[in-house]
Structures are given as C-alpha cells and as structure tokens.
C-alpha positions in Angstrom: -0.1 0.1 -0.1 1.5 3.3 -0.9 1.5 6.1 1.3 2.0 9.9 0.0 2.3 13.3 1.4 0.0 16.0 -0.1 -0.5 20.0 0.7 -3.8 20.3 2.5 -6.0 22.5 0.5 -6.0 25.9 1.9 -9.8 26.3 1.9 -9.9 23.4 4.6 -6.8 24.8 6.7 -8.5 27.5 8.0 -10.4 27.3 11.7 -13.2 24.8 12.1 -16.6 26.2 10.3 -19.2 27.2 12.3 -22.2 24.9 11.7 -25.8 25.9 10.9 -27.0 25.1 14.1 -24.8 27.5 16.2 -25.2 30.3 13.6 -28.9 30.0 14.2 -28.4 30.0 17.9 -26.0 33.2 17.6 -28.8 35.2 15.5 -31.5 33.8 18.3 -29.5 35.3 20.9 -28.7 38.3 19.3 -31.7 38.9 18.5 -33.6 38.5 21.9 -30.9 40.9 23.2 -31.4 43.7 20.6 -35.1 43.1 21.1 -35.5 43.2 24.6 -32.9 46.3 24.7 -35.2 48.2 22.6 -38.4 47.3 24.3 -36.9 48.1 27.6 -35.6 51.3 26.2 -39.1 52.6 25.5 -41.4 51.0 27.6 -42.1 52.1 31.1 -44.4 50.6 33.6 -46.1 52.2 36.2 -48.4 51.6 39.3 -47.6 48.0 38.9 -48.6 47.1 35.6 -48.2 43.8 34.5 -47.9 42.6 38.2 -44.5 44.2 38.4 -42.8 47.2 40.2 -42.6 50.4 38.6 -40.0 50.5 35.9 -38.6 53.5 34.0 -37.1 53.2 30.6 -33.3 52.8 31.1 -32.3 55.7 28.6 -34.7 58.1 30.7 -32.3 57.1 33.9 -29.1 58.3 32.2 -28.0 61.1 34.6 -27.8 64.5 32.7 -25.6 67.3 33.3 -26.2 70.7 34.1 -26.5 71.9 30.4 -28.7 69.4 29.7 -30.8 69.3 32.6 -30.7 73.0 33.9 -29.8 74.2 37.4 -27.1 76.5 38.9 -23.4 76.4 39.2 -21.0 78.6 41.5 -17.3 79.1 41.5 -15.4 79.6 44.6 -11.9 80.7 44.8 -9.5 79.8 47.8 -9.4 83.3 50.2 -6.2 82.5 51.8 -2.5 83.7 51.6 -1.2 80.3 53.1 -0.2 78.3 50.0 1.2 75.5 52.3 -0.4 72.1 50.8 -3.1 74.0 48.9 -3.7 71.3 46.6 -4.4 68.4 49.1 -6.6 71.2 51.0 -8.5 72.1 48.2 -8.8 68.2 47.5 -10.2 67.9 50.9 -12.7 70.8 50.2 -14.2 69.3 47.2 -14.6 66.1 49.1 -16.4 67.8 51.8 -18.7 69.6 49.4 -19.6 66.5 47.8 -20.4 64.8 50.7 -22.5 67.6 52.0 -24.5 67.6 48.5 -25.0 64.0 48.4 -26.3 63.8 52.3 -29.0 66.3 51.4 -30.0 64.5 48.3 -28.4 65.9 45.5 -26.9 62.6 44.3 -26.4 64.4 40.6 -24.3 67.0 42.0 -20.9 67.5 40.7 -18.2 69.4 42.4 -14.6 69.6 40.8 -11.5 71.7 41.4 -10.5 74.2 38.4 -6.8 75.1 38.6 -4.8 75.1 41.8 -7.4 77.5 43.7 -10.9 77.1 42.4 -13.7 74.8 43.1 -16.8 74.7 40.7 -20.1 73.3 42.0 -23.1 72.1 39.6 -26.4 71.1 41.2 -29.0 70.2 38.4 -32.7 70.9 39.0 -31.8 74.1 41.5 -34.0 77.1 40.1 -31.6 80.1 41.4 -28.0 80.3 43.0 -29.7 81.2 46.5 -31.2 78.0 46.8 -27.6 76.2 46.0 -26.1 78.4 48.8 -28.9 77.5 51.3 -28.0 74.1 50.4 -24.2 74.2 51.0 -24.3 77.3 52.7 -21.7 80.0 52.0 -18.2 78.8 52.3 -17.0 80.6 55.4 -14.6 80.2 58.4 -15.8 78.9 61.4 -14.6 79.3 65.1 -15.0 78.1 68.8 -14.0 81.0 70.8 -14.1 82.1 74.5 -15.2 85.6 73.4 -18.9 86.3 73.3 -20.9 88.9 71.3 -19.6 92.3 71.3 -16.0 91.3 73.0 -12.8 91.8 71.3 -10.9 88.7 69.8 -7.6 87.4 71.4 -5.3 84.8 70.3 -5.8 82.5 73.5 -9.5 82.8 73.0 -9.6 80.3 69.8 -9.9 77.2 71.0 -11.0 75.1 67.8 -11.5 75.7 64.0 -13.8 74.6 61.2 -10.8 72.3 60.0 -11.0 70.5 63.2 -14.8 69.6 62.7 -15.3 66.2 60.7 -18.9 66.2 60.6 -22.0 68.0 61.7 -25.6 66.7 61.8 -29.1 66.8 62.9 -30.0 64.1 65.5 -32.8 63.1 68.2 -32.0 62.6 71.8 -33.7 60.4 74.2 -36.4 63.3 74.7 -37.6 63.1 70.9 -35.7 66.5 70.4 -33.6 67.4 67.8 -30.2 68.4 68.4 -27.2 69.4 66.5 -24.6 66.4 66.4 -20.7 67.4 66.5 -17.9 64.8 65.5 -14.2 66.2 65.5 -11.3 64.6 63.8 -8.3 63.5 66.2 -6.7 67.0 66.6 -9.8 68.8 67.2 -10.9 66.3 69.8 -7.9 67.2 71.8 -8.6 70.7 71.4 -12.2 70.6 72.3 -11.6 68.5 75.2 -9.0 71.1 76.7 -11.6 73.9 75.8 -14.4 72.0 77.7 -12.3 71.7 80.7 -11.3 75.4 80.7 -15.0 76.5 80.2 -16.8 73.9 81.9 -20.1 75.6 83.4 -19.0 78.7 81.0 -20.2 79.5 77.2 -18.2 78.1 74.2 -19.0 80.4 71.6 -19.5 79.8 67.9 -18.4 82.5 65.1 -18.8 82.2 61.5 -17.2 84.9 59.4 -16.5 86.9 62.4 -20.0 87.1 63.4 -21.4 85.6 66.5 -24.0 82.8 65.9 -24.7 80.9 69.2 -23.0 80.6 72.8 -23.6 77.0 74.2 -23.1 76.4 77.9 -20.6 73.5 78.5 -22.3 71.2 80.9 -19.2 68.7 81.0 -15.8 67.9 79.9 -16.2 66.1 76.4 -13.0 63.9 75.7 -14.4 61.8 72.8 -14.7 64.5 70.2 -18.6 63.7 69.9 -20.6 66.6 71.3 -24.5 67.9 71.1 -25.9 71.5 71.2 -29.5 71.5 72.6 -31.9 74.4 72.3 -35.3 75.1 72.7 -34.8 77.1 69.3 -34.9 74.0 67.5 -35.9 71.2 69.8 -39.1 70.9 67.5 -38.0 72.2 64.2 -35.8 70.0 61.9 -35.4 73.0 59.5 -33.9 75.3 61.8 -31.5 72.6 63.4 -30.7 71.8 59.5 -30.1 75.3 58.7 -27.3 75.4 61.7 -25.8 72.4 60.5 -25.0 73.7 57.1 -23.7 77.0 58.4 -21.2 74.8 60.5 -20.1 72.2 57.7 -19.7 75.3 55.5 -17.3 76.6 58.0 -15.5 73.1 58.1 -13.9 73.5 54.8 -10.1 72.9 54.7 -9.8 76.0 52.8 -11.8 79.4 53.2 -13.4 80.3 50.1 -15.1 83.1 48.6 -17.4 83.1 45.7 -16.5 84.4 42.4 -19.1 83.4 40.1 -22.8 82.1 40.0 -25.2 81.2 37.3 -28.5 79.9 36.4 -28.7 77.4 33.2 -31.8 76.9 31.2 -32.6 73.5 30.7 -34.3 74.6 27.1 -30.8 75.0 25.3 -29.9 71.4 26.5 -33.0 69.8 25.9 -33.0 71.3 22.0 -29.5 70.0 21.7 -30.4 66.4 22.8 -33.4 66.2 20.5 -31.8 67.7 17.7 -28.8 65.3 18.4 -31.1 62.5 18.4 -32.6 63.2 15.3 -29.1 63.8 13.6 -27.8 60.8 15.0 -30.8 58.2 13.9 -30.4 59.6 10.2 -26.6 59.4 10.2 -26.9 55.6 11.7 -29.3 54.8 9.2 -27.4 56.1 6.3 -24.1 54.5 7.6 -26.4 51.1 7.6 -27.6 51.5 4.0 -23.8 52.3 3.0 -22.4 49.4 4.4 -25.2 46.8 3.0 -24.3 48.6 -0.4 -20.6 48.4 -0.1 -20.2 45.1 1.7 -23.5 43.2 1.4 -23.8 40.5 4.1 -20.7 41.8 5.8 -22.4 45.3 6.1 -25.5 43.4 7.5 -23.4 41.9 10.0 -21.9 45.3 11.0 -25.6 46.8 10.8 -26.8 44.2 13.8 -23.6 44.4 15.6 -24.0 48.6 15.3 -27.6 48.2 16.8 -26.3 45.9 19.5 -23.5 48.2 20.0 -25.8 51.1 20.6 -28.2 49.5 23.0 -25.1 48.4 25.2 -23.9 51.7 25.3 -27.0 53.6 26.4 -27.7 50.6 28.8 -24.2 51.3 30.5 -24.8 55.0 30.4 -28.1 54.5 32.6 -26.3 51.9 35.3 -23.5 54.2 36.4 -25.0 57.3 37.9 -21.2 58.9 38.0 -21.4 59.0 34.3 -23.4 62.4 33.5 -24.3 63.1 30.0 -23.8 66.8 28.6 -23.5 68.5 25.5 -19.7 67.7 25.3 -20.6 64.1 26.4 -23.1 63.7 23.3 -19.9 64.7 20.9 -18.2 61.9 22.6 -21.0 59.2 22.1 -21.2 60.5 18.5 -17.5 60.1 17.7 -17.3 56.6 19.2 -20.3 55.4 17.0 -18.1 56.9 14.4 -15.2 54.7 15.6 -17.2 51.7 16.0 -18.1 51.6 12.2 -14.4 52.4 11.5 -13.4 49.4 13.3 -15.9 47.5 11.1 -14.8 49.1 7.7 -10.9 48.2 8.6 -12.2 44.6 9.3 -14.3 44.2 5.9 -11.4 46.2 3.8 -8.7 43.7 5.1 -11.4 40.8 4.0 -11.5 41.9 0.6 -8.3 42.7 0.4 -7.2 39.0 1.2 -10.1 37.5 -1.1 -8.9 39.9 -3.8 -5.4 39.0 -3.8 -5.4 35.5 -2.7 -3.9 33.0 -4.5 -5.1 29.3 -5.5 -8.0 28.0 -4.3 -8.6 30.9 -1.5 -12.1 30.4 0.0 -14.2 33.1 1.5 -13.7 31.5 5.1 -10.0 31.9 4.6 -10.3 35.4 3.9 -12.4 36.3 6.8 -10.6 34.3 9.1 -7.0 36.3 7.7 -9.0 39.8 7.7 -10.0 39.6 11.2 -6.7 38.5 12.4 -4.9 41.3 10.3 -7.3 43.9 11.1 -6.7 43.5 15.2 -3.3 45.4 15.4 -4.9 48.6 13.4 -8.0 48.6 15.4 -6.3 48.2 18.6 -3.4 50.6 18.0 -5.8 53.5 17.2 -8.4 52.8 19.9 -5.7 52.4 22.5 -4.3 55.8 21.2 -7.4 57.5 21.6 -7.9 55.9 25.0 -4.7 57.3 26.3 -5.9 60.7 25.2 -9.2 60.2 27.2 -7.2 59.7 30.1 -5.3 62.8 29.9 -8.5 64.9 29.1 -10.3 63.5 32.1 -7.3 63.7 34.6 -6.5 67.2 33.3 -9.9 68.9 31.9 -12.5 70.9 33.2 -16.0 69.2 33.8 -17.0 69.4 30.0 -13.9 67.7 28.7 -14.2 65.2 31.5 -17.6 64.2 30.2 -16.3 64.2 26.6 -13.6 61.9 27.7 -15.3 59.6 29.8 -18.5 59.2 27.1 -15.7 58.6 24.4 -13.6 55.9 26.5 -16.8 54.2 27.2 -17.7 54.0 23.7 -14.4 52.8 22.4 -14.6 49.8 24.8 -17.6 48.8 23.7 -16.7 48.9 20.2 -13.6 46.9 20.3 -15.5 44.2 21.7 -18.4 44.6 19.3 -16.0 44.6 16.2 -13.8 41.9 17.5 -16.3 39.8 18.8 -20.0 40.4 17.9 -19.1 41.5 14.3 -16.9 38.2 13.7 -19.9 36.1 15.3 -22.2 37.4 13.0 -19.9 36.9 9.8 -19.3 33.4 10.9 -23.0 32.9 11.3 -23.7 34.1 7.8 -21.0 32.2 6.2 -22.5 28.9 7.9 -25.4 29.3 5.3 -23.3 30.3 2.2 -19.3 30.2 2.1 -19.1 29.9 -1.8 -21.3 32.7 -3.3 -18.9 35.6 -3.1 -21.4 38.1 -4.7 -23.3 37.9 -1.3 -20.0 39.3 0.2 -18.9 41.8 -2.7 -16.0 40.2 -2.9 -13.7 39.7 -5.9 -10.5 37.6 -6.6 -8.6 38.7 -9.8 -6.2 35.6 -9.9 -9.4 33.3 -9.8 -11.1 35.5 -12.4 -7.9 35.3 -14.6 -7.6 31.4 -14.1 -11.5 31.0 -15.1 -10.6 33.2 -18.3 -8.0 30.8 -19.1 -9.9 27.8 -18.6 -12.8 29.4 -20.8 -10.3 30.2 -23.7 -8.7 26.6 -23.5 -12.0 25.2 -23.5 -13.1 27.3 -26.5 -10.0 26.6 -28.0 -10.6 22.5 -27.8 -13.8 23.3 -29.1 -12.7 24.8 -32.3 -10.0 22.1 -32.6 -12.7 19.5 -32.6 -15.0 21.2 -35.0 -11.8 21.4 -37.5 -11.4 17.8 -37.2 
C-alpha cells in the first residue's frame, strides 16, 4: 500500500467552520438581546402594571449634566495667602462639598477643582443660586472661641476651628427632640477636650465669618470628640437645626472660600440640543447602515446588527452608572465613538476584501475572513488604545465638560472593540455557515480566480474549435 504526503487545500486549513445550528443560535440570542434592549428602552411600567414594580425605561435613567437638565453652578476661590499644602486642602474641600450635597439628596451634583485654587459646584434641578447657597451654605470660616458677642478677639480665646470639625448633623436625643451633633477629628478632639475643661459651666461661643452665631454652655468635659448642642429654638423644628448644621459644615472646609461666579443654566438649550442630536444621530446611523449594506452586502448586514447591539449596550451602560453624566460635550463623545465603531468594521471588511482579492490558489471566503480579522486587530487596537490614552489625559487634566467628553468616548471605545472583534465576527461566521461559496453575497472579488477562469474558458473554447475542424 503506497502512502504519500500532499498539501492540504487552503480552503480547509482555516479554523473549524461554524455549523448552521450554532449560527441559528447566535442569531436567536443576539436577536433576543436587541429586541429586549429596544423594548426596555422605550417601555415604562407604572403602578404595578403587569404585576411588577414600577420600571422606567433605562435611557430615561441616564444622569444628565447641568447643560442638559438645567440648574445652577457656582465657582469658589481659595481666600487665603497660605499656600502650604493648598492642593491637598482644596481636594479635601472638594470631598467635603461633595459629601454635603450627597447627604442632602443631590446625588447628581458635581464638585470639581478648577486649576489650583478654584472649585466649581454644579447642581442640576435647582432653580436659582440662592437655593444652592442655602443647600451648601456660603463657604466661610468657623471658630469656637471664649469671646462672646461684642467682645474683642484674642489669640488665647481661639480653641477650635472649622478644619477640626469632621462632621455635623441633626440627630434626635432620648427626649425625642432635635439636637445638633458634632464630630471632631483627632486633633479637634484634643482641642475640644481642653476647651470644655477650661470652660466647663461657661459658654463656648461659635463664630462664623467673624459673626457671633450662638454661645452654648458647656455642661461637662467632652474628651471623645462627640458633642451635641441642645436648644429650645430647634428642639421641635428640624429645618432650623438643619440650617445651623449647614452653616457649621460650610465653615468646616479645609480652605476658606469666596464666591467669584454664579449662574443659572436653563434646560431649554440642552433639551433642544439633545433632541437635535438624537434626530441627527438616527439619520446618520440609518445612512451608515445603508452604505455598509451596499458596499459590503452580508458583511454590511453583520456590521449593522453589531452596531444596533453596540448602541443598546452603550445606552444601557450610561444608565447603569450614576457617575457617568451626559452633557453636550458628552454627546459629542458618544457620536465620535459610534463613528469609531463603524470605522473598526470598515477596517475589518477592507482587510477581508484585500485578502480575497489578492489570494492565490483555491482561496475560500472563510480563509479570507479569518485572515482579514486577524490582520485588522493590530490596526484597530493601536488606534483605539491611542485614543483611550488621550481620554485618560483629558479626564485627569480637563474641565468638567472635557471630562464628560473623555469619559463617554472612552466607554464607547471599549464597547466598540468588543463589538467589532467579537460580535461582528460571530455574525459574519454565522452568515458563512449558510453560504461560503457565493462571493457576490459578500461583494468579494478575486483577480487571480477570475484570470484562471478566463484561461480555462479560453482553453475550452480552443478545444472546441479544434474538434470542429477535425
């Protein structure tokens, strides 16, 4: 029995082909995901409809920025000549402001440092700047002093300052009355213990911005850094107690601040921009899908389905993470990321067409697809990673608008990489499972194959002519 080695046909040397059963499963799963995503994007259920709790369509849960939703913003500047550790002190002030707004229920408020000595506060859904200042208090200086109202300050009379106050909040005592609770940090605890020891039975006066606010009497030495202030003024009125708490917290910032700018932002401009962007985006996506199908046929159909999956996934992620706020700049990031997602597919399909066009021998569509995806990975990853690095720099160093742009763009890029290299590939392989031979379905052309077919036809014609002559 003779045994010989022979070269394996290139059409069979590629990776295992997807079966029709697996292809159908891919189409079904992706179809279900896209349909469910579309349904839950537009349908909301209220008051227990269909026997479930209230549900809001997830695009409506996307956190909108100040320029989209309306509200107020204020810019504060450090009012100090002491520049020692100013950057870290400003960071601490940002954290304190953020916590204060969050505790008051404004979870969409943003606080960020601008430059080295400024802080920008943005609060959506607030109608005027005065409301903002009532929420967070006008940043001020807080002092606990021996001197009472009308008395001259002395260096020895200062016991504790706002930077020693860790927290202040409204609490309820055992008599079911509202009290103001104070919590000092480690250094403040030591200072407050000395003050209450020295002034036991006397008043420890609280001053804010050089103005006397109150002078509670010290009933006992307090050495654990936790104190409460009781008064008939707020014993039964939470709002009064909370107003005092706001003033105290405003004086507890690590840096004394002064207001340099405040403004009300109307939501009308943002709403119009959002509506316009949605219409333009929908038209652009529809045109892109048509062009892809015309240029690449079934490959374009694969790209279109993948793009729908991409958009639904993108919108869902924007709605899930509350720290992602959609602003006008963020919309620009979304649109650019969609363009980059399409570009990734175009790169892949161009590689596939090139591989099939210049292929030699009995090259198959499957082989061209496998090779095209493989050779496009480096181009896609290089471009996207470079853009991600740019997004990182913009997010770390940019203003709030630039950060929003960088964040939405970065999220879109990560999703587009997965969509192009995984989802699109699955779809293309699924279409190939039903037809791997008809190159017209994929708008592919091979010059070598056409030349070989032309030569074969010429040879056949020549043979027929010779036969006729005989």
